[in-house]
C-alpha positions in Angstrom: -15.4 13.2 -18.1 -15.0 11.0 -15.0 -12.1 10.1 -12.7 -11.3 6.4 -13.2 -10.0 4.3 -10.3 -8.4 0.9 -10.7 -9.5 -1.3 -7.8 -8.5 -4.8 -6.8 -10.0 -7.7 -4.9 -7.7 -10.1 -3.0 -8.6 -13.1 -0.8 -12.3 -12.2 -0.9 -11.9 -8.6 0.1 -11.4 -5.3 -1.6 -7.8 -4.3 -1.0 -7.3 -1.6 1.6 -5.1 0.3 -0.9 -7.9 0.2 -3.4 -10.4 1.7 -1.0 -7.9 4.5 -0.3 -7.8 5.1 -4.1 -11.6 5.3 -4.4 -11.7 7.8 -1.6 -9.0 9.8 -3.3 -10.6 9.6 -6.7 -13.9 10.7 -5.3 -12.1 13.7 -3.8 -10.6 14.6 -7.1 -14.0 14.2 -8.8 -15.5 16.6 -6.3 -12.7 19.2 -6.9 -13.2 18.9 -10.7 -17.0 18.9 -10.6 -17.3 15.4 -12.1 -17.9 11.8 -11.0 -15.8 8.9 -9.9 -15.8 5.6 -11.7 -14.1 2.5 -10.4 -13.1 -0.5 -12.5 -12.7 -3.9 -10.8 -12.2 -7.5 -12.0 -14.2 -10.4 -10.7 -15.9 -8.7 -7.7 -19.0 -10.0 -6.0 -22.0 -8.0 -4.9 -20.7 -7.3 -1.4 -17.4 -6.0 -2.8 -19.1 -3.8 -5.3 -21.2 -2.4 -2.5 -18.1 -1.6 -0.5 -16.5 0.2 -3.4 -19.6 2.3 -3.8 -19.6 3.2 -0.1 -16.0 4.4 -0.5 -17.2 7.0 -3.0 -17.5 5.6 -6.5 -20.5 6.8 -8.4 -20.2 4.1 -11.0 -18.4 0.8 -11.1 -17.3 -1.0 -14.3 -17.5 -4.7 -13.4 -15.2 -6.9 -15.5 -15.6 -10.7 -15.5 -12.4 -12.2 -16.9 -10.4 -15.0 -15.2 -7.5 -14.6 -17.7 -6.5 -11.1 -16.5 -5.2 -12.0 -13.0 -2.1 -10.0 -12.2 -1.0 -9.7 -15.9 0.1 -6.0 -16.0 -0.1 -5.9 -19.8 -3.7 -7.1 -19.9 -4.6 -4.8 -17.0 -3.1 -1.9 -18.9 -5.2 -2.6 -22.0 -8.3 -3.0 -19.9 -7.9 0.3 -18.1 -6.9 2.1 -21.3 -10.1 1.0 -23.0 -12.2 1.9 -19.9 -10.6 5.3 -19.7 -11.4 6.0 -23.4 -14.9 4.7 -23.0 -15.6 6.9 -20.0 -13.7 9.9 -21.3 -11.6 9.9 -18.1 -9.0 12.6 -17.7 -7.6 11.4 -14.3 -6.7 7.8 -13.6 -5.8 6.6 -10.1 -3.9 3.6 -9.0 -2.3 2.3 -5.8 1.5 2.5 -5.7 1.7 -1.3 -5.2 2.9 -4.2 -7.4 0.3 -3.8 -10.1 0.2 -0.1 -9.9 3.9 0.2 -10.4 3.7 -2.0 -13.5 0.5 -0.6 -15.0 0.6 3.1 -14.3 3.8 3.9 -16.3 2.6 1.7 -19.3 -0.7 3.5 -19.3 1.0 6.9 -19.0 3.0 6.2 -22.1 0.1 4.9 -24.1 -2.1 7.9 -23.2 0.7 10.4 -23.3 -0.3 11.3 -19.8 1.7 12.9 -17.0 2.4 10.6 -14.1 3.1 11.1 -10.4 3.9 7.9 -8.6 3.6 7.6 -4.8 1.4 10.6 -4.0 1.1 11.3 -0.3 -1.5 14.1 -0.1 -4.7 15.2 -1.9 -4.1 17.2 -5.0 -4.9 20.9 -5.6 -6.3 22.3 -8.8 -4.4 25.1 -10.4 -6.1 26.0 -13.7 -5.9 23.0 -16.0 -3.2 21.4 -13.8 -3.3 19.1 -10.8 -0.6 19.7 -8.2 0.4 16.6 -6.4 2.8 16.0 -3.5 5.2 13.0 -3.2 8.2 12.0 -1.1 11.6 12.5 -2.6 15.2 11.8 -1.4 14.2 8.6 0.4 11.4 10.5 2.3 13.6 13.3 3.5 11.7 15.9 1.5 8.4 16.5 -0.2 8.2 17.7 -3.8 5.2 19.4 -5.5 4.6 18.1 -9.0 2.3 19.9 -11.5 0.6 17.6 -14.0 -0.3 19.7 -17.1 -1.1 17.0 -19.6 -4.6 16.4 -20.9 -4.8 13.0 -19.2 -3.3 12.6 -15.7 -2.2 9.4 -13.9 -1.6 9.3 -10.2 -0.6 6.4 -7.9 -1.0 6.6 -4.2 1.5 5.5 -1.5 -0.4 2.9 0.6 -1.5 3.9 4.1 -1.2 7.6 3.3 -4.9 8.3 3.3 -7.7 7.4 5.7 -10.6 5.2 4.5 -14.0 6.7 4.9 -17.1 4.5 4.0 -20.4 6.3 3.6 -23.9 5.3 2.5 -23.3 6.0 -1.2 -24.6 3.4 -3.7 -22.8 3.1 -7.0 -24.3 2.2 -10.4 -22.8 -1.1 -11.6 -22.3 -1.7 -15.3 -20.7 -4.7 -16.9 -17.6 -3.9 -18.9 -15.9 -6.2 -21.4 -12.5 -5.2 -22.6 -11.2 -6.6 -26.0 -7.8 -8.1 -25.0 -7.5 -10.3 -28.1 -4.8 -8.0 -29.7 -2.7 -7.9 -26.5 0.5 -10.0 -27.0 1.3 -10.5 -23.4 4.7 -11.8 -22.6 3.8 -12.6 -19.0 3.4 -16.2 -18.0 2.2 -16.9 -14.4 3.6 -20.4 -13.5 2.8 -20.4 -9.8 1.2 -18.3 -7.2 2.3 -18.7 -3.6 0.4 -17.1 -0.7 2.4 -15.5 2.1 1.4 -14.6 5.6 3.2 -13.2 8.6 2.0 -12.3 12.0 -1.5 -11.5 10.8 -3.1 -11.9 7.4 -2.6 -8.2 6.7 0.0 -7.7 3.9 2.9 -5.4 4.9 2.0 -2.5 2.6 -1.4 -2.4 4.2 -0.5 -3.1 7.8 -1.2 -0.4 10.4 0.8 -2.2 13.1 4.3 -3.7 12.3 6.8 -5.5 14.6 10.2 -5.8 12.9 13.5 -7.2 14.0 17.1 -7.4 12.9 20.4 -9.2 13.6 20.1 -8.3 17.2 17.8 -11.3 17.6 21.0 -13.4 17.0 19.3 -16.2 15.0 16.0 -17.5 13.5 15.4 -19.7 16.5 14.7 -16.6 18.6 12.0 -15.2 16.3 9.2 -16.7 18.4 9.3 -13.8 20.9 9.0 -11.3 18.0 5.9 -13.2 16.7 4.5 -13.4 20.2 4.6 -9.6 20.5 3.1 -9.2 17.0 0.3 -11.6 17.8 -0.4 -9.8 21.1 -1.0 -6.5 19.4 -2.4 -7.9 16.1 0.6 -6.8 14.0 2.4 -8.0 10.9 6.0 -9.1 11.3 8.9 -7.7 9.2 12.7 -7.8 9.2 15.8 -5.9 8.1 17.6 -6.8 4.9 20.6 -8.7 6.5 18.0 -11.0 8.2 16.4 -11.8 4.9 19.7 -12.2 3.1 20.8 -14.7 5.8 17.5 -16.6 5.3 16.4 -16.1 8.9 13.1 -14.7 7.5 11.5 -14.8 4.1 12.3 -12.0 1.7 8.7 -10.7 1.5 9.1 -9.5 5.1 12.1 -7.3 4.3 11.3 -3.6 4.8 13.5 -0.8 3.7 14.7 1.0 0.6 15.4 -2.2 -1.3 12.5 -4.1 0.3 8.9 -3.1 1.0 8.2 0.6 1.8 5.6 0.8 4.6 3.7 3.6 6.4 2.0 1.9 9.5 0.6 3.8 12.4 3.0 1.9 14.7 6.4 0.5 13.8 8.4 -1.4 16.5 12.0 -2.0 15.5 13.9 -4.6 17.6 17.6 -5.1 17.3 17.9 -2.9 14.1 20.6 -0.3 14.0 18.7 2.0 11.7 20.9 2.3 8.6 19.7 4.9 6.1 18.6 2.2 3.7 16.2 0.8 6.3 14.9 4.2 7.4 14.1 5.1 3.8 11.4 2.4 3.8 9.9 3.0 7.2 10.3 6.7 7.9 6.7 7.3 6.9 5.5 5.5 10.0 3.3 7.5 12.2 5.0 6.3 15.4 8.3 4.5 15.7 9.4 2.6 18.7 13.0 1.3 18.9 14.3 -1.4 21.2 18.1 -1.8 21.1 20.9 -2.6 23.5 23.2 0.0 21.8 22.3 3.4 23.1 24.3 4.9 20.2 22.2 3.1 17.5 21.3 5.6 14.7 17.6 4.5 14.9 17.1 6.3 18.2 17.5 9.6 16.4 14.4 8.8 14.3 12.4 7.2 17.1 9.4 8.6 18.8 10.0 6.3 21.7 13.1 4.3 22.6 14.1 1.5 25.0 17.8 0.8 25.6 18.1 -2.8 26.8 18.3 -6.4 26.0 15.5 -7.5 23.7 15.5 -11.0 25.2 14.6 -9.5 28.5 12.3 -6.7 27.3 10.1 -8.6 24.7 8.7 -11.2 27.0 7.8 -8.6 29.6 6.3 -6.3 27.0 4.2 -9.1 25.5 3.0 -10.2 28.9 2.1 -6.6 29.9 0.1 -6.1 26.6 -1.8 -9.4 27.2 -2.7 -8.3 30.7 -3.8 -4.9 29.5 -6.1 -6.5 26.9 -7.5 -9.0 29.4 -8.3 -6.2 31.8 -9.9 -4.2 29.1 -12.3 -7.1 28.3 
């Protein structure tokens, strides 16, 4: 009986969220007195080594170009791997594929599912007790998974990544996907980038702006600040709806939920729908000309003033600080 962790490779690297999952799965394995097994598609030797350093005792290496991001094929692959390994706990990231695969797998295996875990589980007899955010992050609920097989997905950026010297045993794994009648057809894949190459769910530093920037032509100063600190750029929903910025940059309850170490919000009032997607941020800095903006109530630091005056000065100060540090 092992803990099975679904891991992914993207743009030549093991996804940060996947490394968090391996760390988390290894912790569960330690609690249960068993081993951690990762499963990954089309990984090279360096990526397999990194997964091992994150805590996997064994890695099931799958070579199959047809799987891609097809959630139905991934579900079938992980189901077969879980049965082959006798896995009673299966871990995913709470990302695009995790949100699609974990519920399907839970139904197929009649497994209890907690989606979006934010803390390490505790063992209570045969049950695992898992914490997750509820009510748009205003409270934390404790769920007890009592089923024989348990499925957990992790909210990205909720757990630190620790790489050690562990070396995993690598075994080839071939899933029989011939019987899977997938209805998913991938017609086109477009790569997106903003600020840095770090995707928003994995970003530790985020600079976000709203309607206070008055138009897309003023976004250069937002990007300048993001580039100065190595951050990913984001925006509020109205900005995306008005096509000032692409929709993949929209953060909030109806956009991307993020948990960066630093979130800088510029010209965003702080409506509850926006806060629901960013209130897991470790530190929130708000820049707004309206001293009554609701966002200031949730901020760790706030600057009341004109963003068009503040941003250039802030960017220049950061550049000077970095230059002096070097």
